[in-house]
Backbone as JSON, one array per atom type, in Angstrom:
{
  "sequence": "MFISNKIKYGMKALLYLTRLSNNEVVPAARLSKELEIPKEFISKILQSLVYQGILKSKKGKGGGFYLALPPDEIKYEIVFRVLGYKEKNNECLFDMSHLCERKICPFCDNWKEFIKNFNYAIKSCSITGKAKE",
  "N": [[0.85, -1.19, 0.0], [0.32, 2.36, -0.19], [1.13, 3.6, 2.11], [3.68, 3.27, 4.35], [4.85, 0.74, 6.71], [6.38, 1.98, 8.62], [5.28, 4.56, 8.81], [2.67, 3.86, 9.61], [3.19, 2.59, 12.1], [4.42, 4.72, 13.47], [2.29, 6.54, 13.6], [0.44, 5.05, 15.1], [1.79, 4.98, 17.56], [1.96, 7.74, 18.18], [-0.78, 8.43, 18.34], [-1.51, 6.83, 20.47], [0.03, 8.05, 22.51], [-1.27, 10.52, 22.62], [-3.6, 9.95, 23.94], [-2.98, 9.72, 26.57], [-2.79, 11.02, 29.93], [-1.58, 14.14, 31.19], [0.89, 14.3, 29.78], [2.33, 11.86, 30.0], [5.27, 9.89, 30.43], [6.4, 7.37, 28.37], [7.91, 4.27, 28.11], [9.77, 2.84, 25.37], [9.63, 0.08, 25.26], [7.17, -0.5, 26.43], [5.39, 0.71, 24.62], [6.02, -0.84, 22.39], [5.15, -3.39, 23.22], [2.37, -3.01, 23.86], [1.36, -1.99, 21.47], [2.1, -3.83, 19.68], [4.49, -3.72, 18.09], [7.69, -4.18, 16.74], [10.36, -3.69, 19.05], [12.9, -2.51, 18.44], [12.33, -1.28, 16.05], [10.25, 0.54, 16.68], [11.64, 2.2, 18.44], [13.53, 3.47, 16.75], [11.81, 4.85, 15.04], [10.51, 6.57, 16.86], [12.7, 8.06, 17.73], [13.26, 9.49, 15.39], [11.05, 11.16, 15.37], [11.53, 12.58, 17.69], [13.85, 13.96, 16.97], [12.77, 15.72, 15.11], [11.27, 17.35, 16.71], [8.71, 16.67, 17.47], [8.22, 14.77, 19.37], [9.48, 14.3, 22.72], [12.19, 12.98, 24.63], [13.08, 11.11, 27.51], [15.81, 10.11, 29.36], [17.22, 7.27, 31.12], [16.24, 5.8, 34.31], [12.78, 5.41, 34.51], [12.49, 6.58, 32.1], [11.59, 7.42, 28.69], [9.26, 8.21, 26.1], [7.45, 11.18, 25.15], [4.91, 13.57, 24.24], [6.0, 16.48, 22.53], [4.65, 18.62, 21.71], [1.38, 20.16, 21.82], [-1.33, 17.98, 20.95], [-3.09, 19.05, 18.96], [-1.42, 20.62, 17.48], [0.19, 19.0, 16.06], [0.59, 18.02, 12.95], [-0.67, 15.74, 10.56], [0.63, 15.67, 8.07], [3.29, 16.56, 8.61], [4.27, 14.5, 10.3], [3.98, 12.27, 8.59], [5.75, 12.99, 6.52], [8.22, 13.17, 7.89], [8.52, 10.5, 8.46], [8.88, 9.39, 6.0], [6.97, 9.64, 3.89], [6.1, 10.32, 0.58], [4.6, 12.56, -1.48], [2.66, 11.59, -4.11], [0.91, 12.3, -6.72], [0.21, 11.17, -9.13], [0.55, 8.47, -9.03], [0.14, 5.08, -9.86], [-2.24, 2.76, -8.72], [-1.7, 0.05, -9.06], [0.91, 0.03, -9.86], [1.27, 0.23, -12.61], [1.59, 2.28, -14.62], [1.71, 2.56, -17.36], [-0.64, 1.43, -18.3], [-2.47, 3.19, -17.31], [-1.94, 5.48, -18.76], [-2.9, 4.71, -21.2], [-5.52, 4.52, -20.67], [-6.67, 2.09, -19.84], [-6.94, 0.9, -17.37], [-9.5, 0.63, -14.99], [-9.49, 1.88, -12.54], [-7.89, 4.11, -12.36], [-8.67, 6.95, -12.55], [-10.37, 7.22, -10.3], [-8.61, 6.44, -8.26], [-6.59, 8.38, -8.43], [-8.06, 10.64, -7.73], [-8.73, 9.92, -5.12], [-6.14, 9.91, -3.93], [-5.48, 12.6, -4.22], [-7.42, 13.77, -2.52], [-6.69, 12.52, -0.13], [-4.07, 13.52, 0.29], [-4.73, 16.21, 0.65], [-6.19, 15.98, 3.03], [-4.24, 15.08, 4.92], [-2.66, 17.31, 4.99], [-4.26, 19.21, 6.1], [-5.21, 18.45, 8.61], [-4.8, 17.93, 12.12], [-3.36, 15.51, 14.45], [-5.4, 15.17, 16.17], [-7.59, 15.24, 14.68], [-8.68, 17.61, 14.06], [-9.27, 20.19, 11.74], [-6.96, 22.39, 10.15], [-6.91, 25.8, 10.83]],
  "CA": [[0.0, 0.0, 0.0], [1.09, 3.58, -0.34], [1.6, 4.05, 3.42], [4.62, 2.27, 4.86], [4.71, 0.32, 8.11], [7.03, 3.01, 9.45], [4.26, 5.6, 9.05], [1.59, 3.26, 10.41], [3.68, 2.41, 13.48], [4.61, 6.04, 14.06], [0.97, 7.11, 13.9], [-0.11, 4.29, 16.23], [2.48, 5.44, 18.77], [1.54, 9.13, 18.47], [-2.18, 8.43, 18.78], [-1.47, 6.24, 21.81], [0.54, 9.07, 23.42], [-2.25, 11.6, 22.77], [-4.68, 9.52, 24.85], [-2.49, 9.69, 27.95], [-2.97, 12.28, 30.65], [-0.43, 14.86, 31.73], [2.14, 14.04, 29.06], [2.99, 10.71, 30.62], [6.45, 9.36, 29.77], [6.15, 5.96, 28.08], [9.08, 3.58, 27.56], [9.6, 2.2, 24.06], [9.24, -1.32, 25.48], [5.71, -0.53, 26.67], [4.74, 0.98, 23.33], [6.23, -2.02, 21.57], [4.29, -4.49, 23.68], [0.94, -2.68, 23.77], [0.98, -1.72, 20.09], [2.58, -4.96, 18.88], [5.46, -3.2, 17.13], [9.04, -4.57, 17.18], [10.96, -2.65, 19.9], [13.97, -1.79, 17.74], [11.69, -0.48, 15.0], [9.54, 1.67, 17.3], [12.64, 3.11, 19.0], [14.07, 4.28, 15.65], [10.74, 5.75, 14.59], [10.31, 7.6, 17.88], [13.87, 8.95, 17.7], [13.05, 10.39, 14.25], [10.06, 12.16, 15.79], [12.22, 13.43, 18.68], [14.76, 14.81, 16.21], [11.98, 16.75, 14.44], [10.58, 18.17, 17.7], [7.33, 16.23, 17.66], [8.27, 14.1, 20.66], [10.66, 14.48, 23.57], [12.54, 11.73, 25.29], [13.71, 11.2, 28.83], [16.7, 8.96, 29.51], [17.42, 6.71, 32.44], [15.13, 5.15, 35.0], [11.54, 6.16, 34.3], [12.6, 7.26, 30.82], [10.7, 7.04, 27.6], [8.88, 9.23, 25.13], [6.23, 11.92, 25.41], [4.65, 14.6, 23.23], [6.69, 17.77, 22.68], [3.69, 19.64, 21.29], [-0.02, 19.77, 22.01], [-1.78, 17.17, 19.8], [-3.71, 19.81, 17.86], [-0.36, 21.28, 16.71], [0.92, 17.97, 15.33], [-0.12, 17.77, 11.69], [-0.39, 14.46, 9.89], [1.59, 15.87, 6.99], [4.64, 16.62, 9.16], [4.62, 13.15, 10.76], [4.12, 11.43, 7.41], [6.98, 13.35, 5.79], [9.35, 12.75, 8.73], [8.63, 9.04, 8.39], [9.2, 8.95, 4.64], [5.9, 9.74, 2.89], [6.33, 11.2, -0.56], [3.34, 12.82, -2.17], [2.67, 11.2, -5.52], [-0.46, 12.47, -7.2], [-0.05, 10.41, -10.36], [0.97, 7.09, -8.84], [-0.85, 4.06, -10.2], [-2.55, 1.82, -7.64], [-1.12, -1.26, -9.36], [2.24, 0.25, -10.42], [1.23, -0.05, -14.05], [1.19, 3.56, -15.18], [1.54, 2.45, -18.82], [-2.06, 1.17, -18.55], [-3.2, 4.44, -17.01], [-1.74, 6.38, -19.9], [-3.74, 4.23, -22.3], [-6.9, 4.51, -20.15], [-7.15, 0.71, -19.78], [-7.25, 0.58, -15.97], [-10.73, 1.3, -14.57], [-9.34, 2.52, -11.23], [-6.96, 5.24, -12.4], [-9.26, 8.24, -12.22], [-10.83, 7.19, -8.91], [-7.44, 6.36, -7.38], [-5.94, 9.7, -8.45], [-8.92, 11.53, -6.95], [-8.55, 9.52, -3.73], [-4.83, 10.39, -3.5], [-5.58, 14.06, -4.12], [-8.17, 14.05, -1.29], [-5.87, 12.05, 0.98], [-3.0, 14.51, 0.5], [-5.36, 17.4, 1.22], [-6.56, 15.68, 4.41], [-3.08, 15.07, 5.82], [-2.13, 18.68, 5.09], [-5.18, 20.12, 6.79], [-5.67, 17.95, 9.91], [-3.86, 17.53, 13.17], [-3.63, 14.14, 14.87], [-6.65, 15.15, 16.93], [-8.65, 15.22, 13.69], [-9.15, 18.98, 13.8], [-8.73, 20.82, 10.55], [-6.16, 23.59, 10.34], [-7.74, 27.01, 10.6]],
  "C": [[0.88, 1.24, 0.0], [1.54, 4.19, 0.98], [2.45, 2.94, 4.01], [4.29, 1.87, 6.3], [5.32, 1.34, 9.05], [6.03, 4.12, 9.79], [3.14, 5.05, 9.92], [2.01, 3.11, 11.86], [3.86, 3.75, 14.18], [3.29, 6.68, 14.46], [0.31, 6.37, 15.06], [0.49, 4.78, 17.54], [2.03, 6.85, 19.15], [0.1, 9.17, 18.98], [-2.31, 7.82, 20.18], [-1.04, 7.31, 22.83], [-0.46, 10.21, 23.63], [-3.37, 11.24, 23.74], [-4.26, 9.52, 26.32], [-2.7, 11.04, 28.62], [-1.63, 12.85, 31.09], [0.9, 14.52, 31.08], [2.97, 12.94, 29.7], [4.16, 10.22, 29.78], [6.27, 7.85, 29.61], [7.4, 5.32, 27.49], [8.77, 2.93, 26.22], [9.15, 0.75, 24.23], [7.74, -1.44, 25.71], [4.94, -0.28, 25.38], [4.85, -0.24, 22.42], [5.26, -3.13, 21.94], [2.82, -4.18, 23.44], [0.47, -2.46, 22.34], [1.42, -2.82, 19.13], [3.47, -4.51, 17.72], [6.84, -3.65, 17.62], [9.76, -3.41, 17.88], [12.02, -1.84, 19.16], [13.39, -0.85, 16.68], [11.01, 0.74, 15.61], [10.53, 2.67, 17.87], [13.21, 4.02, 17.92], [13.04, 5.29, 15.15], [10.57, 6.89, 15.58], [11.49, 8.56, 17.93], [13.78, 9.93, 16.53], [12.09, 11.51, 14.63], [10.62, 13.08, 16.87], [13.09, 14.44, 17.94], [14.01, 15.96, 15.53], [11.16, 17.61, 15.41], [9.14, 17.81, 17.94], [7.18, 15.54, 19.01], [9.49, 14.59, 21.44], [10.95, 13.14, 24.2], [13.24, 12.04, 26.61], [14.54, 9.94, 29.0], [16.73, 8.48, 30.95], [16.18, 6.05, 33.01], [13.87, 6.03, 34.88], [11.53, 6.9, 32.97], [11.63, 6.72, 29.79], [10.42, 8.23, 26.72], [7.58, 9.9, 25.54], [6.1, 13.03, 24.36], [5.4, 15.89, 23.55], [5.74, 18.93, 22.38], [2.28, 19.2, 21.68], [-0.5, 19.0, 20.77], [-2.39, 17.96, 18.66], [-2.68, 20.61, 17.05], [0.47, 20.29, 15.9], [0.11, 17.6, 14.09], [0.3, 16.43, 11.09], [0.71, 14.63, 8.85], [3.03, 15.87, 7.5], [5.11, 15.22, 9.57], [4.87, 12.24, 9.56], [5.44, 11.72, 6.69], [8.23, 12.94, 6.57], [9.59, 11.25, 8.59], [8.69, 8.5, 6.96], [8.12, 9.05, 3.59], [6.28, 10.73, 1.8], [5.03, 11.34, -1.32], [3.49, 12.51, -3.65], [1.25, 11.24, -6.04], [-0.79, 11.6, -8.41], [0.36, 8.95, -10.24], [-0.18, 6.13, -9.13], [-1.02, 3.11, -9.03], [-1.84, 0.49, -7.83], [0.3, -1.15, -9.93], [2.31, -0.11, -11.9], [0.79, 1.22, -14.78], [1.04, 3.52, -16.7], [0.09, 2.14, -19.18], [-2.89, 2.42, -18.29], [-3.12, 5.4, -18.19], [-2.63, 6.0, -21.07], [-5.21, 4.11, -21.89], [-7.5, 3.1, -20.13], [-7.61, 0.37, -18.36], [-8.5, 1.34, -15.51], [-10.6, 2.06, -13.25], [-8.57, 3.83, -11.27], [-7.58, 6.56, -11.95], [-9.73, 8.29, -10.77], [-9.65, 7.19, -7.94], [-6.74, 7.72, -7.3], [-6.76, 10.71, -7.65], [-8.79, 11.21, -5.46], [-7.23, 10.06, -3.18], [-4.84, 11.91, -3.31], [-6.31, 14.44, -2.82], [-7.39, 13.64, -0.05], [-4.78, 13.06, 1.3], [-3.56, 15.8, 1.09], [-5.68, 17.16, 2.7], [-5.35, 15.69, 5.34], [-2.46, 16.45, 5.98], [-3.01, 19.55, 5.99], [-5.6, 19.65, 8.18], [-4.52, 17.66, 10.86], [-4.21, 16.11, 13.59], [-4.84, 14.04, 15.77], [-7.84, 15.09, 15.98], [-9.19, 16.59, 13.37], [-8.48, 19.54, 12.57], [-8.0, 22.09, 10.92], [-7.04, 24.8, 10.02], [-6.97, 28.07, 9.88]]
}
């Protein structure tokens, strides 16, 4: 699919962290276990989000990760891009763009419209689901 596991895992972790009260610090091991994500993978993803200022981390005993920003300031687009999403408006669903050019594939127009709407949605919404004003 057009969204990688890295993005899916990163979003699962962020949405999990938004549900916690008082910016609770959560160890990567807990996120890994509760979200069923390999620990090494989630740690790398979370470090990418720390580097971009989306999360903060605390080292040592009681350490882990927590939100650096209020959830309504964290835009899907930023998270997706940090985790490798590249906007492709003309990408073929089946990776057969030669069929799209010849108008053989019945999904091309619908898929391109879906991608256009999807890209608009990630640009305009925060992880709380609120649209940017």
